[in-house]
LUMTIRO-643360 format. One record per residue (C-alpha): x, y, z; residue number from 1. Coordinates in steps of 0.1 Angstrom, whole numbers, plus 5000, padded with zeros to 4 digits. Example, Ala and Ser with C-alpha at 12.3 -4.5 7.8 and 13.67 -1.06 7.14 Angstrom:
<rs>
(r (5123, 4955, 5078), 1)
(r (5137, 4989, 5071), 2)
</rs>
This chain:
<rs>
(r (2579, 7220, 4411), 1)
(r (2590, 7251, 4430), 2)
(r (2621, 7233, 4443), 3)
(r (2630, 7221, 4408), 4)
(r (2626, 7256, 4394), 5)
(r (2648, 7270, 4422), 6)
(r (2675, 7245, 4414), 7)
(r (2674, 7254, 4377), 8)
(r (2677, 7291, 4386), 9)
(r (2707, 7284, 4408), 10)
(r (2724, 7266, 4380), 11)
(r (2716, 7295, 4356), 12)
(r (2733, 7319, 4380), 13)
(r (2764, 7296, 4384), 14)
(r (2767, 7290, 4347), 15)
(r (2761, 7325, 4334), 16)
(r (2798, 7338, 4335), 17)
(r (2811, 7307, 4318), 18)
(r (2782, 7307, 4293), 19)
(r (2790, 7343, 4282), 20)
(r (2826, 7334, 4277), 21)
(r (2820, 7305, 4253), 22)
(r (2815, 7307, 4215), 23)
(r (2778, 7306, 4206), 24)
(r (2757, 7296, 4177), 25)
(r (2727, 7318, 4167), 26)
(r (2736, 7344, 4192), 27)
(r (2726, 7328, 4226), 28)
(r (2730, 7291, 4222), 29)
(r (2758, 7266, 4227), 30)
(r (2768, 7238, 4204), 31)
(r (2774, 7203, 4218), 32)
(r (2810, 7209, 4226), 33)
(r (2803, 7241, 4245), 34)
(r (2774, 7226, 4264), 35)
(r (2795, 7196, 4274), 36)
(r (2824, 7219, 4286), 37)
(r (2800, 7242, 4305), 38)
(r (2783, 7212, 4323), 39)
(r (2817, 7197, 4332), 40)
(r (2829, 7230, 4346), 41)
(r (2798, 7237, 4366), 42)
(r (2798, 7203, 4383), 43)
(r (2835, 7205, 4391), 44)
(r (2831, 7241, 4404), 45)
(r (2799, 7233, 4424), 46)
(r (2806, 7198, 4437), 47)
(r (2840, 7186, 4426), 48)
(r (2822, 7159, 4405), 49)
(r (2838, 7146, 4373), 50)
(r (2806, 7134, 4356), 51)
(r (2809, 7104, 4333), 52)
(r (2805, 7115, 4297), 53)
(r (2813, 7151, 4303), 54)
(r (2850, 7151, 4311), 55)
(r (2873, 7154, 4281), 56)
(r (2898, 7126, 4293), 57)
(r (2923, 7141, 4269), 58)
(r (2902, 7140, 4238), 59)
(r (2886, 7170, 4220), 60)
(r (2856, 7187, 4237), 61)
(r (2840, 7183, 4203), 62)
(r (2841, 7145, 4204), 63)
(r (2807, 7138, 4219), 64)
(r (2774, 7152, 4229), 65)
(r (2765, 7157, 4266), 66)
(r (2731, 7141, 4258), 67)
(r (2748, 7108, 4255), 68)
(r (2750, 7107, 4294), 69)
(r (2713, 7100, 4295), 70)
(r (2715, 7071, 4271), 71)
(r (2734, 7051, 4298), 72)
(r (2713, 7062, 4328), 73)
(r (2678, 7073, 4317), 74)
(r (2672, 7056, 4284), 75)
(r (2672, 7066, 4248), 76)
(r (2640, 7086, 4251), 77)
(r (2654, 7112, 4274), 78)
(r (2686, 7113, 4254), 79)
(r (2666, 7119, 4222), 80)
(r (2649, 7149, 4238), 81)
(r (2682, 7167, 4246), 82)
(r (2698, 7155, 4214), 83)
(r (2670, 7170, 4193), 84)
(r (2675, 7204, 4211), 85)
(r (2712, 7203, 4205), 86)
(r (2709, 7192, 4169), 87)
(r (2682, 7217, 4159), 88)
(r (2697, 7248, 4174), 89)
(r (2720, 7242, 4203), 90)
(r (2712, 7248, 4240), 91)
(r (2703, 7281, 4257), 92)
(r (2714, 7289, 4292), 93)
(r (2681, 7279, 4306), 94)
(r (2681, 7246, 4287), 95)
(r (2716, 7238, 4298), 96)
(r (2706, 7245, 4334), 97)
(r (2676, 7221, 4331), 98)
(r (2700, 7195, 4318), 99)
(r (2723, 7201, 4349), 100)
(r (2694, 7200, 4373), 101)
(r (2681, 7167, 4358), 102)
(r (2716, 7152, 4362), 103)
(r (2719, 7164, 4398), 104)
(r (2685, 7149, 4406), 105)
(r (2697, 7115, 4393), 106)
(r (2727, 7118, 4417), 107)
(r (2705, 7125, 4446), 108)
(r (2683, 7095, 4438), 109)
(r (2715, 7074, 4439), 110)
(r (2722, 7088, 4474), 111)
(r (2689, 7073, 4485), 112)
(r (2698, 7040, 4469), 113)
(r (2732, 7039, 4486), 114)
(r (2716, 7048, 4519), 115)
(r (2691, 7018, 4516), 116)
(r (2721, 6995, 4507), 117)
(r (2739, 7007, 4538), 118)
(r (2710, 6996, 4559), 119)
(r (2709, 6963, 4540), 120)
(r (2746, 6953, 4544), 121)
(r (2744, 6961, 4582), 122)
(r (2712, 6942, 4587), 123)
(r (2694, 6973, 4600), 124)
(r (2658, 6984, 4593), 125)
(r (2655, 7018, 4575), 126)
(r (2630, 7032, 4600), 127)
(r (2615, 7066, 4595), 128)
(r (2618, 7075, 4631), 129)
(r (2633, 7060, 4663), 130)
(r (2667, 7048, 4651), 131)
(r (2695, 7046, 4677), 132)
(r (2723, 7072, 4674), 133)
(r (2749, 7045, 4672), 134)
(r (2731, 7028, 4643), 135)
(r (2727, 7060, 4623), 136)
(r (2764, 7066, 4626), 137)
(r (2772, 7030, 4615), 138)
(r (2749, 7035, 4585), 139)
(r (2766, 7068, 4575), 140)
(r (2800, 7051, 4578), 141)
(r (2789, 7022, 4556), 142)
(r (2775, 7047, 4531), 143)
(r (2808, 7065, 4530), 144)
(r (2829, 7033, 4528), 145)
(r (2810, 7022, 4497), 146)
(r (2814, 7057, 4482), 147)
(r (2851, 7061, 4487), 148)
(r (2860, 7026, 4477), 149)
(r (2837, 7027, 4446), 150)
(r (2817, 6996, 4457), 151)
(r (2786, 6988, 4437), 152)
(r (2760, 6995, 4463), 153)
(r (2733, 6976, 4445), 154)
(r (2751, 6943, 4445), 155)
(r (2777, 6945, 4473), 156)
(r (2776, 6916, 4498), 157)
(r (2777, 6923, 4536), 158)
(r (2808, 6901, 4538), 159)
(r (2827, 6923, 4514), 160)
(r (2818, 6954, 4533), 161)
(r (2828, 6938, 4566), 162)
(r (2862, 6928, 4551), 163)
(r (2867, 6963, 4537), 164)
(r (2859, 6978, 4570), 165)
(r (2887, 6958, 4587), 166)
(r (2913, 6971, 4562), 167)
(r (2899, 7006, 4555), 168)
(r (2928, 7024, 4572), 169)
(r (2953, 7006, 4550), 170)
(r (2933, 7010, 4518), 171)
(r (2923, 7046, 4525), 172)
(r (2946, 7063, 4550), 173)
(r (2924, 7094, 4551), 174)
(r (2894, 7075, 4565), 175)
(r (2897, 7090, 4599), 176)
(r (2897, 7125, 4586), 177)
(r (2868, 7117, 4563), 178)
(r (2847, 7103, 4592), 179)
(r (2855, 7135, 4612), 180)
(r (2845, 7157, 4584), 181)
(r (2812, 7138, 4577), 182)
(r (2803, 7142, 4614), 183)
(r (2809, 7179, 4612), 184)
(r (2786, 7182, 4582), 185)
(r (2760, 7161, 4600), 186)
(r (2762, 7184, 4631), 187)
(r (2757, 7214, 4609), 188)
(r (2727, 7200, 4590), 189)
(r (2710, 7186, 4621), 190)
(r (2714, 7218, 4641), 191)
(r (2683, 7232, 4624), 192)
(r (2662, 7204, 4640), 193)
(r (2682, 7185, 4666), 194)
(r (2652, 7164, 4678), 195)
(r (2650, 7148, 4643), 196)
(r (2687, 7140, 4640), 197)
(r (2682, 7102, 4638), 198)
(r (2652, 7104, 4615), 199)
(r (2656, 7088, 4581), 200)
(r (2647, 7120, 4563), 201)
(r (2673, 7139, 4582), 202)
(r (2700, 7113, 4575), 203)
(r (2691, 7115, 4538), 204)
(r (2694, 7153, 4539), 205)
(r (2728, 7149, 4556), 206)
(r (2741, 7125, 4530), 207)
(r (2728, 7147, 4501), 208)
(r (2748, 7175, 4517), 209)
(r (2779, 7153, 4520), 210)
(r (2776, 7142, 4484), 211)
(r (2773, 7179, 4473), 212)
(r (2804, 7190, 4493), 213)
(r (2827, 7159, 4494), 214)
(r (2845, 7165, 4461), 215)
(r (2855, 7201, 4471), 216)
(r (2866, 7190, 4506), 217)
(r (2886, 7160, 4492), 218)
(r (2905, 7184, 4469), 219)
(r (2923, 7196, 4500), 220)
(r (2942, 7163, 4500), 221)
(r (2952, 7170, 4464), 222)
(r (2966, 7204, 4474), 223)
(r (2986, 7188, 4502), 224)
(r (2999, 7162, 4478), 225)
(r (3011, 7189, 4454), 226)
(r (3028, 7208, 4483), 227)
(r (3045, 7175, 4492), 228)
(r (3058, 7168, 4457), 229)
(r (3069, 7204, 4452), 230)
(r (3095, 7198, 4480), 231)
(r (3112, 7173, 4457), 232)
(r (3108, 7194, 4425), 233)
(r (3139, 7196, 4403), 234)
(r (3146, 7233, 4399), 235)
(r (3116, 7251, 4384), 236)
(r (3108, 7222, 4360), 237)
(r (3075, 7211, 4375), 238)
(r (3090, 7176, 4377), 239)
(r (3103, 7152, 4403), 240)
(r (3129, 7126, 4395), 241)
(r (3114, 7092, 4396), 242)
(r (3138, 7080, 4423), 243)
(r (3128, 7110, 4445), 244)
(r (3091, 7103, 4438), 245)
(r (3094, 7068, 4453), 246)
(r (3116, 7082, 4480), 247)
(r (3089, 7107, 4490), 248)
(r (3065, 7078, 4496), 249)
(r (3089, 7064, 4522), 250)
(r (3093, 7097, 4540), 251)
(r (3059, 7112, 4539), 252)
(r (3022, 7105, 4543), 253)
(r (3013, 7100, 4507), 254)
(r (3014, 7066, 4488), 255)
(r (3033, 7071, 4456), 256)
(r (3033, 7035, 4446), 257)
(r (3024, 7035, 4409), 258)
(r (3048, 7015, 4388), 259)
(r (3070, 7031, 4361), 260)
(r (3050, 7013, 4334), 261)
(r (3017, 7027, 4348), 262)
(r (3030, 7062, 4351), 263)
(r (3041, 7060, 4315), 264)
(r (3007, 7048, 4305), 265)
(r (2991, 7077, 4324), 266)
(r (3012, 7102, 4305), 267)
(r (3029, 7116, 4336), 268)
(r (3064, 7102, 4330), 269)
(r (3090, 7124, 4313), 270)
(r (3117, 7102, 4297), 271)
(r (3133, 7129, 4275), 272)
(r (3165, 7121, 4295), 273)
(r (3164, 7083, 4296), 274)
(r (3189, 7080, 4325), 275)
(r (3168, 7104, 4346), 276)
(r (3131, 7097, 4342), 277)
(r (3109, 7122, 4361), 278)
(r (3073, 7126, 4371), 279)
(r (3054, 7156, 4358), 280)
(r (3037, 7170, 4389), 281)
(r (3006, 7186, 4374), 282)
(r (2999, 7155, 4352), 283)
(r (3003, 7132, 4381), 284)
(r (2980, 7152, 4405), 285)
(r (2953, 7154, 4378), 286)
(r (2956, 7118, 4367), 287)
(r (2930, 7090, 4373), 288)
(r (2951, 7073, 4399), 289)
(r (2941, 7102, 4423), 290)
(r (2903, 7097, 4417), 291)
(r (2893, 7086, 4452), 292)
(r (2855, 7080, 4452), 293)
(r (2830, 7072, 4425), 294)
(r (2794, 7066, 4418), 295)
(r (2777, 7054, 4386), 296)
(r (2774, 7090, 4376), 297)
(r (2807, 7107, 4386), 298)
(r (2841, 7104, 4401), 299)
(r (2858, 7126, 4427), 300)
(r (2893, 7135, 4413), 301)
(r (2918, 7163, 4419), 302)
(r (2905, 7196, 4406), 303)
(r (2926, 7212, 4379), 304)
(r (2940, 7245, 4392), 305)
(r (2940, 7260, 4357), 306)
(r (2903, 7255, 4354), 307)
(r (2897, 7273, 4387), 308)
(r (2918, 7302, 4375), 309)
(r (2895, 7306, 4345), 310)
(r (2866, 7317, 4367), 311)
(r (2877, 7352, 4374), 312)
(r (2889, 7356, 4338), 313)
(r (2855, 7345, 4325), 314)
(r (2837, 7368, 4349), 315)
(r (2858, 7399, 4339), 316)
(r (2860, 7393, 4302), 317)
(r (2824, 7380, 4297), 318)
(r (2832, 7372, 4260), 319)
(r (2848, 7343, 4241), 320)
(r (2880, 7363, 4234), 321)
(r (2900, 7393, 4246), 322)
(r (2929, 7414, 4237), 323)
(r (2964, 7404, 4248), 324)
(r (2967, 7435, 4269), 325)
(r (2935, 7429, 4287), 326)
(r (2945, 7393, 4295), 327)
(r (2980, 7403, 4307), 328)
(r (2964, 7429, 4330), 329)
(r (2941, 7404, 4346), 330)
(r (2966, 7376, 4349), 331)
(r (2992, 7398, 4366), 332)
(r (2966, 7405, 4393), 333)
(r (2954, 7369, 4396), 334)
(r (2971, 7347, 4422), 335)
(r (2971, 7309, 4425), 336)
(r (2979, 7285, 4453), 337)
(r (3016, 7287, 4444), 338)
(r (3020, 7320, 4424), 339)
(r (3016, 7353, 4443), 340)
(r (3001, 7385, 4428), 341)
(r (3005, 7412, 4418), 342)
(r (3034, 7404, 4395), 343)
(r (3049, 7413, 4362), 344)
(r (3048, 7386, 4335), 345)
(r (3080, 7378, 4316), 346)
(r (3084, 7393, 4282), 347)
(r (3085, 7358, 4267), 348)
(r (3050, 7351, 4280), 349)
(r (3037, 7384, 4267), 350)
(r (3052, 7378, 4233), 351)
(r (3037, 7343, 4231), 352)
(r (3003, 7357, 4238), 353)
(r (3007, 7383, 4210), 354)
(r (3016, 7354, 4187), 355)
(r (2984, 7335, 4196), 356)
(r (2964, 7367, 4190), 357)
(r (2980, 7371, 4155), 358)
(r (2963, 7338, 4145), 359)
(r (2929, 7351, 4155), 360)
(r (2926, 7386, 4142), 361)
(r (2943, 7403, 4172), 362)
(r (2922, 7386, 4198), 363)
(r (2929, 7355, 4221), 364)
(r (2901, 7329, 4223), 365)
(r (2901, 7322, 4261), 366)
(r (2889, 7286, 4257), 367)
(r (2913, 7276, 4229), 368)
(r (2940, 7251, 4232), 369)
(r (2968, 7276, 4228), 370)
(r (2956, 7298, 4256), 371)
(r (2952, 7268, 4279), 372)
(r (2989, 7260, 4272), 373)
(r (2998, 7296, 4278), 374)
(r (2980, 7296, 4312), 375)
(r (2999, 7264, 4321), 376)
(r (3032, 7282, 4316), 377)
(r (3019, 7314, 4334), 378)
(r (3011, 7293, 4365), 379)
</rs>
């Protein structure tokens, strides 16, 4: 119980700045849309997890309740408990943290299931003690292979894993770097008790740590991909001509192989000039084709830079809205991966922010659609 309470307290601390910045009902409670957004943000910020049922996927954040997640994974009874809370009065910070800790516990249970499956497909016994070092490394590799390829660990056959292993470098070129990183995490975790490094409990602890960190680590590849595409950007448009997009795949380390039809379906293709179709870099980076690993609860996708930029704004503003001057002052001092600071915002951006405020009594809702668009132009 103490461990569970500690996890809830950690979530409360992580959620508090975002919670304060969201619109509330009855003073200190979030409606379904706010709770869903908060949970999405905290799992992306904490682990790089895009939890099924919490991501917007382009629709309104008002479109569903976060409690629906439990209907698919824990049954209607658990969903009803959270749904009643939401329906009656919304969720408090503590209740939302309990929700998050419950979800995180389910993910950790899945880690145990995938570890057991890794032993099964390799024909190895999951021994509490006395496993060989080489066998433990093989098990960890099999676990990661199933994760990054999104294989159903409960039903996958040993033959399929064996075939995938033979082609993993072609399917997933970053496999070698992933193995290296996982071994570094293992070395760090086992350093507290080196004599137990091959124990099943220690391997479980290592893989829980890997699951917690993998999404944030994997986002480094997304940053590298953006840097690569920016080399082919047309002016300052944030776009790459389609012919240059495919050319980049021939000259670089990234596989830009999606068809024109698929890019159009994803909403990343700009065909406003029919003779010169182009790929919108931000939309492509954040698209589902770059989701690299998945479980039944979450996917690992590229983390939206704009969402990360909201963290310092939420911490400083600590309210659902702010004056245009306060926002301008903060944004001018806020750098991103590609925009240095301090800087002076163009008059056109300042004017646009004033126009947004005019529609909301002189204040700018920082989680509104218009402000999100404004931030996109600012960065």
